[in-house]
C-alpha positions as CSV (number, residue, x, y, z in Angstrom):
1,M,217.3,252.7,186.0
2,V,217.0,249.7,187.7
3,K,219.3,246.7,187.5
4,K,218.0,243.3,186.8
5,S,219.9,242.1,189.9
6,E,217.9,244.4,192.3
7,K,214.8,243.1,192.1
8,K,211.9,245.7,192.7
9,T,210.1,245.2,196.6
10,T,206.5,245.7,197.6
11,V,204.8,246.7,200.6
12,R,201.4,246.0,201.6
13,V,199.6,248.7,203.7
14,T,196.6,248.6,205.6
15,L,194.1,251.1,206.7
16,V,193.7,250.1,209.9
17,K,192.1,253.2,211.7
18,S,189.5,255.6,210.0
19,P,190.8,258.8,208.8
20,I,188.1,261.0,210.0
21,G,188.3,263.5,213.1
22,F,192.1,263.5,211.1
23,P,193.6,266.7,209.7
24,D,192.9,266.9,206.0
25,P,196.5,266.1,204.6
26,Q,196.5,263.0,206.4
27,K,193.1,262.3,205.1
28,R,194.2,262.8,201.3
29,T,197.2,260.8,202.1
30,A,195.8,257.9,202.6
31,K,193.3,258.3,199.5
32,A,196.2,259.2,197.3
33,L,197.2,255.8,198.8
34,G,194.0,254.2,197.7
35,L,193.3,253.1,201.0
36,R,189.5,254.3,200.4
37,R,187.8,252.3,203.6
38,M,188.9,250.8,206.4
39,N,190.8,247.2,206.4
40,L,191.4,247.7,202.2
41,T,195.0,246.4,201.8
42,V,196.6,247.9,198.4
43,E,200.1,247.4,197.0
44,H,202.7,249.5,196.0
45,Q,206.2,249.5,194.4
46,D,208.8,250.6,197.7
47,T,209.7,253.7,197.3
48,P,211.4,256.2,199.4
49,A,208.5,258.9,198.1
50,L,205.8,256.0,199.5
51,R,207.9,255.4,203.0
52,G,207.7,259.9,203.3
53,M,203.5,259.4,202.2
54,L,203.5,256.1,205.1
55,N,205.6,257.9,207.7
56,K,202.9,260.3,207.7
57,I,200.1,258.6,208.4
58,I,201.8,255.6,210.3
59,H,198.9,255.6,213.2
60,L,195.9,254.5,210.8
61,I,197.9,251.8,208.5
62,R,199.4,248.6,209.4
63,I,202.4,247.9,206.8
64,D,203.5,244.3,205.5
65,E,207.0,244.1,203.3
């Protein structure tokens, strides 16, 4: 349960390199994050699960907090 004093932070993720030529799990991770094409930016709530996904494809994305 989130306390009222805690603010939910969001993370903006931008796909800056194509996942073509990279292993299939990395392609699927990018797709699961909603990164369908180059230079597309999506916002997600900052959670430990999200951070794990971002670490798998850190070489393909740019993260703005």
